[in-house]
C-alpha positions as CSV (number, residue, x, y, z in Angstrom):
1,X,6.8,-11.9,9.7
2,X,3.0,-11.4,9.4
3,X,2.3,-11.1,5.6
4,X,-1.4,-10.4,6.3
5,X,-0.3,-6.9,7.2
6,X,1.1,-6.3,3.7
7,X,-1.0,-4.7,0.8
8,X,-2.2,-7.9,-1.0
9,X,-5.0,-7.2,-3.3
10,X,-8.3,-9.0,-3.1
11,X,-8.8,-11.9,-5.5
12,X,-10.8,-11.8,-8.5
13,X,-14.3,-13.4,-8.6
14,X,-13.8,-17.3,-8.8
15,X,-10.1,-17.0,-7.7
16,X,-8.0,-17.0,-4.7
17,X,-4.5,-15.5,-4.5
18,X,-1.8,-17.6,-2.8
19,X,1.7,-16.5,-2.0
20,X,4.1,-17.9,-4.7
21,X,7.5,-17.4,-6.1
22,X,9.7,-16.2,-3.4
23,X,13.3,-15.0,-4.0
24,X,16.1,-13.4,-2.0
25,X,17.7,-10.8,-4.3
26,X,20.7,-8.5,-3.7
27,X,20.3,-5.8,-6.3
28,X,24.0,-4.7,-6.0
29,X,26.9,-5.0,-3.6
30,X,26.0,-1.8,-1.6
31,X,22.4,-2.7,-1.0
32,X,21.2,-5.2,1.6
33,X,19.2,-8.2,0.2
34,X,15.5,-8.2,0.0
35,X,12.9,-10.9,-0.3
36,X,10.6,-10.7,-3.4
37,X,7.3,-12.4,-2.9
38,X,4.5,-12.5,-5.4
39,X,0.9,-13.9,-5.6
40,X,-0.5,-16.4,-8.0
41,X,-4.2,-16.7,-8.8
42,X,-5.8,-20.2,-8.4
43,X,-8.9,-20.7,-10.4
44,X,-10.2,-24.0,-9.1
45,X,-7.7,-26.3,-10.8
46,X,-4.8,-26.6,-13.2
47,X,-6.9,-26.0,-16.4
48,X,-9.7,-23.3,-16.9
49,X,-12.6,-23.3,-19.3
50,X,-12.5,-19.4,-19.2
51,X,-9.9,-16.8,-19.4
52,X,-9.6,-14.8,-16.1
53,X,-7.8,-11.6,-15.6
54,X,-6.4,-10.4,-12.3
55,X,-4.0,-7.9,-10.7
56,X,-1.6,-9.5,-8.4
57,X,1.1,-7.6,-6.5
58,X,4.7,-8.4,-6.1
59,X,6.1,-7.4,-2.6
60,X,9.7,-6.4,-1.7
61,X,10.4,-7.2,2.0
62,X,13.5,-6.3,4.0
63,X,15.3,-9.0,5.9
64,X,13.8,-7.6,9.2
65,X,10.3,-8.2,7.8
66,X,9.6,-4.6,6.8
67,X,7.7,-3.9,3.5
68,X,10.2,-2.0,1.3
69,X,8.1,-1.8,-2.0
70,X,5.2,-3.1,-3.9
71,X,4.8,-3.9,-7.7
72,X,1.2,-4.3,-8.9
73,X,0.9,-6.0,-12.3
74,X,-1.7,-7.4,-14.7
75,X,-1.9,-11.1,-15.3
76,X,-4.4,-13.6,-16.8
77,X,-5.2,-17.4,-16.7
78,X,-5.9,-18.4,-20.2
79,X,-8.6,-20.8,-21.1
80,X,-7.5,-24.2,-22.1
81,X,-3.9,-23.8,-20.7
82,X,-2.8,-26.3,-18.2
83,X,-1.0,-24.6,-15.2
84,X,1.3,-26.9,-13.3
85,X,3.6,-24.5,-11.4
86,X,6.8,-25.9,-13.1
87,X,7.7,-22.5,-14.6
88,X,9.7,-20.6,-12.0
89,X,11.1,-17.2,-11.6
90,X,14.9,-16.6,-11.4
91,X,17.3,-13.9,-10.5
92,X,20.2,-13.1,-12.8
93,X,22.2,-10.2,-14.3
94,X,20.2,-10.1,-17.5
95,X,21.7,-6.9,-19.0
96,X,25.3,-7.3,-17.8
97,X,25.5,-4.2,-15.6
98,X,26.6,-6.2,-12.6
99,X,23.1,-5.8,-10.9
100,X,20.5,-8.5,-10.4
101,X,17.2,-8.6,-12.1
102,X,14.2,-10.9,-11.4
103,X,12.9,-12.8,-14.4
104,X,9.3,-13.5,-13.6
105,X,7.1,-15.7,-16.0
106,X,3.5,-14.6,-15.7
107,X,0.4,-17.0,-16.0
108,X,-0.5,-15.2,-19.3
109,X,2.6,-16.4,-21.0
110,X,4.5,-13.1,-20.8
111,X,7.8,-12.5,-18.9
112,X,8.5,-9.5,-16.7
113,X,12.2,-8.5,-16.1
114,X,12.2,-6.6,-12.8
115,X,15.0,-4.1,-12.1
116,X,15.3,-2.1,-8.9
117,X,15.7,1.6,-9.6
């Protein structure tokens, strides 16, 4: 799979985006599994003296390597906060409907719950 062909956004000034937080998720019993892959901004270290905002994208990739969807979102690295990468995303049935959701902690301290429509 050549992820360079996928629609990754360009990094913000003073940042690079690196692939991060990869999950296999099967949304329901009738749908084939997908891979969910996101980006994380790296601002030159674990702690920042400034707050940086950026717009990463989560990608949904079929098991044959084809792009099946993209989810752009807003995020930020907050000044004075130490980022060590120990907060991981998970898949779970959050709302009890029998379908998986992705629980995704963002760098700005907020959490996204991603449900496939």
